[in-house]
ZAKOLKE-633529 format. One line per field, with one value per residue (C-alpha): residue in one letter; chain; x, y negated, z negated. Coordinates in nm, 3 decimals, padded with zeros to 5 digits. Layout:
N
r <- (A / ...)
c <- (A / ...)
px <- (X / ...)
py <- (Y / ...)
pz <- (Z / ...)
This chain:
496
r <- (M / K / N / T / M / F / K / P / V / I / H / T / A / L / A / A / A / V / A / A / A / L / S / A / C / G / T / I / G / P / N / F / K / A / P / Q / A / V / D / T / P / A / Y / R / H / A / P / A / A / Q / G / Q / D / P / Q / L / T / Q / N / A / R / L / P / A / E / W / W / T / V / F / G / D / Q / T / L / N / G / L / E / Q / R / A / L / H / D / N / P / N / V / R / A / A / A / Q / R / L / V / Q / A / Q / A / Q / L / G / V / V / R / A / G / Q / L / P / T / V / N / V / Q / A / G / V / S / N / Q / R / T / S / A / E / T / S / T / G / L / A / L / G / H / R / S / I / E / G / N / N / Y / T / A / G / L / G / F / S / W / E / L / D / L / W / G / R / V / R / R / I / V / E / A / A / D / A / Q / A / L / A / A / Q / D / D / R / D / G / V / L / L / M / L / S / S / Q / V / A / T / T / Y / W / Q / L / R / G / L / D / T / E / L / A / I / L / R / N / A / L / A / T / R / R / E / S / Q / Q / L / I / E / A / R / F / N / A / G / L / S / N / E / L / D / V / S / R / T / R / I / E / R / A / N / A / E / A / D / L / H / E / A / Q / R / Q / R / N / T / L / E / H / A / L / A / V / L / V / G / A / S / P / S / T / T / M / I / A / A / N / A / D / A / A / L / P / T / P / P / S / I / P / V / G / L / P / A / S / L / L / G / Q / R / P / D / L / A / S / S / V / A / N / L / Q / S / F / N / A / Q / I / G / V / A / Q / G / A / F / Y / P / A / L / S / L / T / G / N / Y / G / Y / A / S / E / S / L / R / N / L / A / Q / G / S / A / R / Q / F / S / F / G / P / L / A / L / S / L / P / I / F / D / A / G / R / N / R / A / N / L / K / L / S / Q / A / K / Y / D / E / A / V / A / N / H / E / A / R / L / L / T / A / L / R / E / V / E / D / A / L / S / D / V / Q / E / R / Q / Q / Q / G / D / V / Q / A / Q / A / Q / Q / A / A / A / R / A / L / L / V / A / Q / A / R / Y / D / R / G / V / S / T / Y / L / D / V / T / D / A / Q / R / S / T / L / A / A / D / R / A / A / A / Q / I / R / T / Q / R / L / L / A / A / V / S / V / A / R / A / L / G / G / G / W / Q / Q / G / E / P / L / A / T / I / A / G / P / K / T / K)
c <- (A / A / A / A / A / A / A / A / A / A / A / A / A / A / A / A / A / A / A / A / A / A / A / A / A / A / A / A / A / A / A / A / A / A / A / A / A / A / A / A / A / A / A / A / A / A / A / A / A / A / A / A / A / A / A / A / A / A / A / A / A / A / A / A / A / A / A / A / A / A / A / A / A / A / A / A / A / A / A / A / A / A / A / A / A / A / A / A / A / A / A / A / A / A / A / A / A / A / A / A / A / A / A / A / A / A / A / A / A / A / A / A / A / A / A / A / A / A / A / A / A / A / A / A / A / A / A / A / A / A / A / A / A / A / A / A / A / A / A / A / A / A / A / A / A / A / A / A / A / A / A / A / A / A / A / A / A / A / A / A / A / A / A / A / A / A / A / A / A / A / A / A / A / A / A / A / A / A / A / A / A / A / A / A / A / A / A / A / A / A / A / A / A / A / A / A / A / A / A / A / A / A / A / A / A / A / A / A / A / A / A / A / A / A / A / A / A / A / A / A / A / A / A / A / A / A / A / A / A / A / A / A / A / A / A / A / A / A / A / A / A / A / A / A / A / A / A / A / A / A / A / A / A / A / A / A / A / A / A / A / A / A / A / A / A / A / A / A / A / A / A / A / A / A / A / A / A / A / A / A / A / A / A / A / A / A / A / A / A / A / A / A / A / A / A / A / A / A / A / A / A / A / A / A / A / A / A / A / A / A / A / A / A / A / A / A / A / A / A / A / A / A / A / A / A / A / A / A / A / A / A / A / A / A / A / A / A / A / A / A / A / A / A / A / A / A / A / A / A / A / A / A / A / A / A / A / A / A / A / A / A / A / A / A / A / A / A / A / A / A / A / A / A / A / A / A / A / A / A / A / A / A / A / A / A / A / A / A / A / A / A / A / A / A / A / A / A / A / A / A / A / A / A / A / A / A / A / A / A / A / A / A / A / A / A / A / A / A / A / A / A / A / A / A / A / A / A / A / A / A / A / A / A / A / A / A / A / A / A / A / A / A / A / A / A / A / A / A / A / A / A / A / A / A / A / A / A / A / A / A / A / A / A / A / A / A / A / A / A / A / A / A / A / A / A / A / A / A / A / A / A / A / A / A / A / A / A / A / A / A / A / A / A / A / A / A)
px <- (-01.314 / -01.406 / -01.031 / -00.908 / -01.159 / -01.039 / -00.636 / -00.608 / -00.803 / -00.579 / -00.269 / -00.354 / -00.481 / -00.130 / 00.066 / -00.164 / -00.073 / 00.294 / 00.304 / 00.135 / 00.391 / 00.681 / 00.531 / 00.579 / 00.955 / 01.091 / 01.017 / 01.222 / 01.364 / 01.556 / 01.433 / 01.368 / 01.599 / 01.504 / 01.723 / 01.988 / 01.953 / 02.117 / 02.484 / 02.460 / 02.474 / 02.275 / 02.108 / 02.337 / 02.099 / 01.917 / 01.897 / 02.141 / 02.005 / 02.261 / 02.209 / 01.959 / 01.954 / 02.042 / 01.775 / 01.501 / 01.662 / 01.631 / 01.272 / 01.147 / 00.808 / 00.511 / 00.177 / -00.057 / -00.249 / 00.090 / -00.089 / -00.191 / 00.132 / 00.071 / -00.222 / -00.474 / -00.837 / -00.941 / -00.648 / -00.743 / -01.098 / -00.992 / -00.764 / -01.041 / -01.273 / -01.005 / -00.911 / -01.294 / -01.410 / -01.149 / -01.218 / -00.849 / -00.882 / -01.177 / -01.015 / -00.675 / -00.899 / -01.063 / -00.716 / -00.650 / -00.960 / -00.859 / -00.526 / -00.676 / -00.932 / -00.669 / -00.483 / -00.791 / -00.811 / -00.434 / -00.453 / -00.753 / -00.501 / -00.341 / -00.648 / -00.840 / -01.136 / -01.435 / -01.757 / -02.107 / -02.207 / -02.553 / -02.694 / -02.964 / -02.914 / -03.095 / -02.907 / -02.932 / -02.652 / -02.640 / -02.741 / -02.465 / -02.165 / -01.949 / -02.116 / -02.471 / -02.357 / -02.223 / -02.561 / -02.739 / -02.810 / -02.967 / -02.931 / -02.921 / -03.137 / -03.268 / -03.218 / -02.910 / -02.927 / -02.597 / -02.503 / -02.181 / -01.871 / -01.576 / -01.238 / -00.875 / -00.579 / -00.217 / 00.017 / 00.258 / 00.580 / 00.840 / 00.642 / 00.565 / 00.206 / 00.356 / 00.573 / 00.278 / 00.086 / 00.385 / 00.411 / 00.039 / 00.063 / 00.331 / 00.147 / -00.157 / 00.085 / 00.235 / -00.116 / -00.183 / 00.131 / 00.028 / -00.311 / -00.105 / 00.117 / -00.203 / -00.317 / 00.003 / 00.028 / -00.321 / -00.277 / 00.043 / -00.118 / -00.411 / -00.151 / 00.050 / -00.255 / -00.374 / -00.076 / -00.035 / -00.396 / -00.344 / -00.030 / -00.197 / -00.443 / -00.166 / -00.035 / -00.377 / -00.413 / -00.077 / -00.183 / -00.519 / -00.344 / -00.108 / -00.385 / -00.572 / -00.240 / -00.194 / -00.550 / -00.482 / -00.170 / -00.338 / -00.606 / -00.367 / -00.138 / -00.416 / -00.551 / -00.184 / -00.195 / -00.540 / -00.397 / -00.090 / 00.124 / 00.243 / 00.309 / 00.144 / 00.430 / 00.381 / -00.002 / 00.077 / 00.339 / 00.057 / -00.210 / 00.057 / 00.140 / -00.220 / -00.319 / -00.020 / -00.134 / -00.490 / -00.355 / -00.137 / -00.429 / -00.622 / -00.354 / -00.310 / -00.688 / -00.677 / -00.402 / -00.613 / -00.915 / -00.701 / -00.583 / -00.944 / -01.053 / -00.778 / -00.843 / -01.210 / -01.117 / -00.872 / -01.146 / -01.385 / -01.599 / -01.723 / -01.480 / -01.772 / -01.791 / -01.653 / -01.407 / -01.231 / -01.335 / -01.044 / -00.919 / -00.678 / -00.641 / -00.522 / -00.130 / 00.090 / 00.199 / 00.542 / 00.630 / 00.642 / 00.953 / 00.956 / 01.100 / 01.360 / 01.532 / 01.812 / 01.843 / 01.823 / 01.455 / 01.340 / 01.268 / 00.999 / 00.859 / 00.757 / 00.469 / 00.644 / 00.961 / 00.757 / 00.558 / 00.902 / 01.009 / 00.681 / 00.736 / 01.098 / 00.940 / 00.700 / 00.944 / 01.177 / 00.896 / 00.835 / 01.195 / 01.069 / 00.765 / 00.985 / 01.222 / 00.921 / 00.850 / 01.168 / 01.038 / 00.776 / 00.433 / 00.179 / -00.190 / -00.462 / -00.843 / -01.128 / -01.507 / -01.763 / -02.147 / -02.424 / -02.557 / -02.870 / -03.097 / -03.408 / -03.445 / -03.588 / -03.297 / -03.017 / -02.986 / -02.957 / -02.611 / -02.587 / -02.586 / -02.273 / -01.965 / -01.614 / -01.265 / -00.966 / -00.698 / -00.509 / -00.230 / -00.071 / 00.293 / 00.402 / 00.770 / 00.887 / 01.150 / 01.184 / 01.022 / 01.257 / 01.415 / 01.088 / 01.133 / 01.488 / 01.401 / 01.107 / 01.366 / 01.591 / 01.303 / 01.197 / 01.571 / 01.587 / 01.270 / 01.408 / 01.732 / 01.540 / 01.335 / 01.639 / 01.778 / 01.451 / 01.437 / 01.787 / 01.684 / 01.376 / 01.578 / 01.818 / 01.541 / 01.359 / 01.684 / 01.732 / 01.375 / 01.459 / 01.775 / 01.595 / 01.326 / 01.586 / 01.770 / 01.484 / 01.381 / 01.727 / 01.773 / 01.403 / 01.447 / 01.776 / 01.600 / 01.327 / 01.574 / 01.747 / 01.415 / 01.285 / 01.588 / 01.486 / 01.122 / 01.238 / 01.495 / 01.224 / 00.953 / 01.199 / 01.320 / 00.942 / 00.896 / 01.215 / 01.110 / 00.758 / 00.917 / 01.145 / 00.883 / 00.654 / 00.930 / 01.000 / 01.351 / 01.306 / 01.062 / 00.777 / 00.969 / 01.162 / 00.845 / 00.728 / 01.052 / 01.012 / 00.671 / 00.763 / 01.044 / 00.824 / 00.574 / 00.806 / 00.986 / 00.631 / 00.526 / 00.856 / 00.838 / 00.480 / 00.603 / 00.902 / 00.695 / 00.459 / 00.771 / 00.855 / 00.564 / 00.548 / 00.915 / 00.768 / 00.511 / 00.752 / 00.987 / 00.672 / 00.593 / 00.968 / 00.982 / 00.655 / 00.418 / 00.307 / 00.271 / 00.288 / 00.137 / -00.162 / -00.231 / -00.589 / -00.491 / -00.412 / -00.749 / -00.959 / -01.002 / -01.024 / -00.892 / -00.536 / -00.391 / -00.205)
py <- (03.328 / 03.315 / 03.373 / 03.110 / 02.855 / 02.925 / 02.941 / 02.536 / 02.588 / 02.880 / 02.695 / 02.381 / 02.593 / 02.768 / 02.431 / 02.312 / 02.615 / 02.558 / 02.211 / 02.263 / 02.533 / 02.287 / 02.021 / 02.253 / 02.299 / 01.979 / 01.624 / 01.304 / 01.074 / 01.112 / 01.322 / 01.161 / 01.196 / 01.087 / 00.805 / 00.960 / 00.941 / 00.664 / 00.751 / 00.596 / 00.863 / 00.709 / 00.380 / 00.151 / 00.063 / 00.400 / 00.522 / 00.803 / 01.144 / 01.372 / 01.743 / 01.735 / 01.938 / 01.739 / 01.900 / 01.794 / 01.459 / 01.443 / 01.569 / 01.354 / 01.208 / 01.004 / 01.147 / 01.038 / 00.819 / 00.688 / 00.416 / 00.685 / 00.715 / 00.398 / 00.612 / 00.307 / 00.419 / 00.052 / 00.032 / 00.370 / 00.240 / -00.068 / 00.114 / 00.348 / 00.049 / -00.140 / 00.160 / 00.203 / -00.148 / -00.378 / -00.533 / -00.500 / -00.120 / -00.101 / -00.299 / -00.089 / 00.224 / 00.088 / 00.006 / 00.371 / 00.492 / 00.251 / 00.422 / 00.762 / 00.675 / 00.533 / 00.858 / 01.055 / 00.826 / 00.898 / 01.262 / 01.282 / 01.181 / 01.536 / 01.745 / 01.679 / 01.440 / 01.609 / 01.388 / 01.470 / 01.288 / 01.229 / 00.987 / 00.897 / 00.663 / 00.534 / 00.415 / 00.340 / 00.297 / 00.040 / 00.163 / -00.098 / 00.069 / 00.275 / 00.578 / 00.452 / 00.401 / 00.768 / 00.886 / 00.701 / 00.391 / 00.543 / 00.474 / 00.736 / 00.679 / 00.862 / 00.960 / 01.128 / 01.320 / 01.430 / 01.612 / 01.751 / 01.733 / 01.554 / 01.593 / 01.424 / 01.519 / 01.377 / 01.659 / 01.601 / 01.716 / 01.545 / 01.486 / 01.127 / 01.184 / 01.396 / 01.094 / 00.858 / 01.098 / 01.125 / 00.747 / 00.715 / 00.993 / 00.830 / 00.501 / 00.668 / 00.822 / 00.442 / 00.306 / 00.590 / 00.499 / 00.138 / 00.221 / 00.399 / 00.103 / -00.124 / 00.114 / 00.111 / -00.259 / -00.304 / -00.065 / -00.244 / -00.579 / -00.463 / -00.300 / -00.610 / -00.858 / -00.622 / -00.607 / -00.991 / -01.060 / -00.810 / -01.006 / -01.356 / -01.174 / -01.107 / -01.446 / -01.595 / -01.392 / -01.546 / -01.893 / -01.837 / -01.737 / -02.031 / -02.272 / -02.145 / -02.174 / -02.553 / -02.626 / -02.482 / -02.703 / -03.017 / -02.965 / -02.907 / -03.201 / -03.440 / -03.337 / -03.377 / -03.714 / -03.812 / -03.718 / -03.928 / -03.637 / -03.651 / -03.935 / -04.053 / -03.926 / -03.564 / -03.586 / -03.705 / -03.423 / -03.158 / -03.322 / -03.332 / -02.970 / -02.862 / -03.041 / -02.889 / -02.550 / -02.627 / -02.751 / -02.441 / -02.219 / -02.388 / -02.358 / -01.985 / -01.937 / -02.123 / -01.895 / -01.594 / -01.710 / -01.736 / -01.390 / -01.263 / -01.409 / -01.255 / -00.921 / -00.937 / -01.018 / -00.703 / -00.477 / -00.619 / -00.804 / -01.178 / -01.389 / -01.516 / -01.165 / -01.108 / -00.818 / -00.767 / -00.899 / -01.056 / -00.791 / -00.953 / -00.608 / -00.456 / -00.428 / -00.380 / -00.021 / 00.092 / 00.106 / 00.468 / 00.623 / 00.617 / 00.921 / 00.774 / 01.019 / 00.974 / 00.699 / 00.949 / 01.042 / 00.689 / 00.751 / 00.985 / 00.800 / 00.476 / 00.451 / 00.143 / 00.327 / 00.614 / 00.373 / 00.230 / 00.578 / 00.639 / 00.316 / 00.428 / 00.756 / 00.551 / 00.327 / 00.621 / 00.782 / 00.459 / 00.498 / 00.830 / 00.667 / 00.406 / 00.657 / 00.845 / 00.553 / 00.654 / 01.020 / 01.136 / 01.122 / 01.399 / 01.386 / 01.624 / 01.521 / 01.722 / 01.770 / 02.039 / 01.983 / 01.939 / 01.687 / 01.697 / 01.460 / 01.630 / 01.684 / 02.000 / 02.143 / 01.999 / 02.338 / 02.532 / 02.711 / 02.520 / 02.178 / 02.284 / 02.061 / 02.064 / 01.948 / 02.009 / 01.747 / 01.548 / 01.672 / 01.322 / 01.258 / 00.908 / 00.830 / 00.486 / 00.359 / -00.025 / -00.205 / -00.521 / -00.379 / -00.361 / -00.025 / -00.073 / -00.388 / -00.184 / 00.073 / -00.174 / -00.351 / -00.017 / 00.056 / -00.294 / -00.247 / 00.069 / -00.073 / -00.365 / -00.113 / 00.065 / -00.248 / -00.345 / -00.010 / -00.040 / -00.396 / -00.244 / 00.054 / -00.208 / -00.416 / -00.121 / -00.039 / -00.387 / -00.376 / -00.062 / -00.197 / -00.532 / -00.333 / -00.096 / -00.394 / -00.562 / -00.234 / -00.225 / -00.601 / -00.668 / -00.375 / -00.531 / -00.852 / -00.731 / -00.573 / -00.899 / -01.094 / -00.885 / -01.000 / -01.358 / -01.307 / -01.168 / -01.448 / -01.701 / -01.530 / -01.562 / -01.923 / -02.023 / -01.848 / -02.031 / -02.380 / -02.347 / -02.262 / -02.526 / -02.786 / -02.657 / -02.710 / -03.057 / -02.983 / -03.068 / -03.254 / -03.114 / -03.170 / -02.844 / -02.651 / -02.793 / -02.692 / -02.335 / -02.319 / -02.418 / -02.147 / -01.888 / -01.947 / -01.956 / -01.629 / -01.452 / -01.583 / -01.505 / -01.129 / -01.082 / -01.215 / -01.001 / -00.695 / -00.810 / -00.823 / -00.482 / -00.317 / -00.540 / -00.403 / -00.040 / -00.139 / -00.271 / 00.049 / 00.247 / 00.039 / -00.005 / 00.403 / 00.430 / 00.527 / 00.876 / 00.852 / 01.154 / 01.212 / 01.414 / 01.334 / 01.292 / 00.935 / 00.840 / 00.987 / 00.737 / 00.515 / 00.747 / 01.078 / 01.161 / 01.244 / 01.574)
pz <- (05.640 / 05.275 / 05.160 / 05.405 / 05.257 / 04.880 / 04.955 / 04.912 / 04.568 / 04.459 / 04.569 / 04.349 / 04.053 / 04.066 / 04.098 / 03.766 / 03.578 / 03.658 / 03.557 / 03.242 / 03.145 / 03.245 / 03.020 / 02.710 / 02.799 / 02.660 / 02.532 / 02.625 / 02.391 / 02.074 / 01.803 / 01.471 / 01.179 / 00.837 / 00.674 / 00.429 / 00.052 / -00.175 / -00.240 / -00.588 / -00.844 / -01.113 / -01.214 / -01.402 / -01.678 / -01.698 / -02.056 / -02.150 / -02.093 / -02.275 / -02.265 / -02.001 / -01.688 / -01.385 / -01.166 / -01.453 / -01.424 / -01.045 / -01.030 / -01.316 / -01.233 / -01.393 / -01.372 / -01.072 / -01.315 / -01.455 / -01.681 / -01.917 / -02.076 / -02.244 / -02.437 / -02.426 / -02.335 / -02.251 / -01.996 / -01.849 / -01.799 / -01.634 / -01.391 / -01.284 / -01.231 / -01.030 / -00.806 / -00.721 / -00.716 / -00.586 / -00.246 / -00.160 / -00.190 / 00.047 / 00.292 / 00.301 / 00.321 / 00.629 / 00.776 / 00.728 / 00.899 / 01.182 / 01.221 / 01.187 / 01.474 / 01.690 / 01.653 / 01.763 / 02.063 / 02.152 / 02.099 / 02.343 / 02.626 / 02.594 / 02.724 / 03.052 / 03.071 / 03.212 / 03.315 / 03.390 / 03.711 / 03.858 / 04.095 / 04.363 / 04.653 / 04.956 / 05.272 / 05.616 / 05.887 / 06.158 / 06.511 / 06.650 / 06.519 / 06.699 / 06.491 / 06.596 / 06.971 / 06.963 / 06.827 / 07.104 / 06.931 / 06.649 / 06.282 / 05.979 / 05.686 / 05.374 / 05.028 / 04.882 / 04.545 / 04.358 / 04.056 / 03.930 / 03.717 / 03.745 / 03.566 / 03.571 / 03.374 / 03.345 / 03.313 / 03.043 / 03.201 / 03.021 / 02.688 / 02.733 / 02.617 / 02.322 / 02.210 / 02.212 / 02.011 / 01.775 / 01.733 / 01.669 / 01.398 / 01.228 / 01.241 / 01.076 / 00.815 / 00.754 / 00.701 / 00.441 / 00.270 / 00.288 / 00.124 / -00.156 / -00.200 / -00.255 / -00.502 / -00.688 / -00.671 / -00.783 / -01.067 / -01.212 / -01.176 / -01.407 / -01.659 / -01.659 / -01.691 / -01.970 / -02.175 / -02.129 / -02.252 / -02.545 / -02.628 / -02.638 / -02.870 / -03.096 / -03.081 / -03.141 / -03.462 / -03.555 / -03.479 / -03.643 / -03.973 / -03.939 / -03.903 / -04.200 / -04.403 / -04.263 / -04.363 / -04.700 / -04.737 / -04.619 / -04.880 / -05.141 / -05.061 / -05.001 / -05.376 / -05.509 / -05.338 / -05.477 / -05.828 / -05.784 / -05.752 / -05.387 / -05.139 / -04.822 / -04.602 / -04.727 / -04.641 / -04.292 / -04.228 / -04.341 / -04.105 / -03.819 / -03.878 / -03.896 / -03.585 / -03.403 / -03.506 / -03.376 / -03.051 / -02.988 / -03.075 / -02.807 / -02.558 / -02.606 / -02.586 / -02.251 / -02.127 / -02.254 / -02.064 / -01.752 / -01.788 / -01.832 / -01.509 / -01.343 / -01.496 / -01.392 / -01.018 / -01.025 / -01.129 / -00.882 / -01.140 / -01.156 / -01.348 / -01.545 / -01.688 / -02.054 / -01.992 / -02.318 / -02.672 / -02.873 / -03.114 / -03.391 / -03.566 / -03.256 / -03.277 / -02.978 / -02.931 / -02.876 / -02.500 / -02.375 / -02.216 / -01.851 / -01.672 / -01.425 / -01.235 / -00.981 / -00.725 / -00.438 / -00.530 / -00.494 / -00.108 / -00.191 / -00.488 / -00.356 / -00.098 / 00.063 / 00.137 / 00.271 / 00.499 / 00.618 / 00.716 / 00.891 / 01.085 / 01.179 / 01.308 / 01.520 / 01.667 / 01.751 / 01.940 / 02.140 / 02.282 / 02.411 / 02.548 / 02.716 / 02.879 / 03.014 / 03.233 / 03.437 / 03.520 / 03.744 / 03.646 / 03.743 / 03.735 / 03.874 / 03.947 / 04.088 / 04.088 / 04.147 / 04.207 / 04.461 / 04.703 / 04.896 / 05.095 / 04.924 / 04.539 / 04.596 / 04.769 / 04.539 / 04.365 / 04.669 / 04.738 / 05.076 / 04.866 / 04.691 / 04.703 / 04.524 / 04.556 / 04.371 / 04.369 / 04.468 / 04.252 / 04.258 / 04.192 / 04.102 / 04.105 / 04.010 / 04.259 / 04.224 / 03.940 / 03.892 / 03.571 / 03.392 / 03.267 / 03.150 / 02.989 / 02.795 / 02.693 / 02.559 / 02.382 / 02.223 / 02.105 / 01.971 / 01.778 / 01.645 / 01.523 / 01.353 / 01.163 / 01.056 / 00.909 / 00.750 / 00.587 / 00.452 / 00.304 / 00.158 / -00.018 / -00.168 / -00.274 / -00.443 / -00.614 / -00.746 / -00.895 / -01.064 / -01.200 / -01.303 / -01.497 / -01.656 / -01.773 / -01.911 / -02.107 / -02.271 / -02.346 / -02.462 / -02.715 / -02.836 / -02.849 / -03.077 / -03.307 / -03.355 / -03.360 / -03.645 / -03.848 / -03.757 / -03.873 / -04.214 / -04.264 / -04.153 / -04.406 / -04.700 / -04.618 / -04.658 / -04.986 / -05.115 / -04.960 / -05.106 / -05.447 / -05.473 / -05.351 / -05.622 / -05.865 / -05.759 / -05.636 / -05.269 / -05.030 / -04.853 / -04.537 / -04.625 / -04.653 / -04.294 / -04.144 / -04.292 / -04.155 / -03.826 / -03.827 / -03.947 / -03.686 / -03.403 / -03.509 / -03.534 / -03.185 / -03.055 / -03.186 / -03.034 / -02.703 / -02.701 / -02.806 / -02.498 / -02.273 / -02.360 / -02.256 / -01.927 / -01.854 / -01.898 / -01.642 / -01.405 / -01.435 / -01.345 / -01.045 / -00.929 / -00.926 / -00.749 / -01.027 / -00.999 / -00.619 / -00.411 / -00.061 / -00.113 / -00.479 / -00.583 / -00.675 / -00.321 / -00.202 / -00.418 / -00.135 / 00.146 / 00.302 / 00.371 / 00.674 / 00.693)
């Protein structure tokens, strides 16, 4: 008798075991293939690397804290503050936490759901129903106490749930790469703003010297005019040059104030905070040499491209999810517990109750084309993601070429500008000497002063642009970003 009672249970358990074994045999949908590397053998504007091992060139990378190649302690401190205090970093970290939590929700679907159930009820049946009439016009009333366990499980025969987990896992990885992309963009913005500010400090020093020279010239010409040795036109010219130099100084100071406000916001501080005191003695350094590598390595050196690849994998997995809708779905439910009219008899063996099943099979027959349309939609989304990835890759290559071109041309521009500086300085000495001997008018001195000031400011701006070009190269190459690097864990944990 007992064996007969357990036969359905045994059969159901065997069916579940067979279904679970089958679920591990295959997964529907196409397996993801990473996009191919770039065919371009080398960057067009990359510096010549004669005598270097091609393998070393391929693996050339910046350090994780890439800004340290500039050797500026002030910049290092600003970068660390920004990565810890900038609100956008915290927001990106929370987006990563959300993606990881969503992945945990999806992964839970691979395992059975077990619930504890308990309840109490009071009921009375009608004496006028067919049941009541069969009992001789009597009703049934009383309390019912229940306690037990219930479970449900969708058996992943075809791997549909595994594809859902794969898509969620890829989305969590994309969120991680997006967070790292925020860190890279922020660090490059801090470096760019910092060097722009330092460049303006250099210009301010040049303008202050020029203003001091203009004031001395104005005093000298006015003294000569009062002594009858000069004319009013020369006095007016000196006053004009002094006022122009003072106006340029105020304009440069306005630009510096704007940059300092922007830098404060980047590091998460109030714009009213004084970030960096002006330093007239700090000369702009020579830009560092940035390891470039080969174009093929760009796929693994930029977080935005890594995020794009992760999104591709997610969309590819969604195709498998859509294909799973065409296959049968198998689910199993059951419960085990106790029920009794009396609470004190609830734990008695006679109060035991259980059920295993149904082992339900659902097979789509007619859905008016819904599943086919969803599959076509998933495939179109994947194709769109492929096209978007190719566009991002081309954009990344263009950014690297633009930055490398800037490095080359700015260096050559700086060499030529140095010649202009020397020529302008010599012209000013000659013009001043000729004016002192009375050979020429003060107009020649004024023109020479303008040329010298313009040449000095242009040289300072070119040196600043060379530093900004080095920052652009580092950012375009992905900085020192690597999945799992300590830099990327500043704002939150990495997924594995």
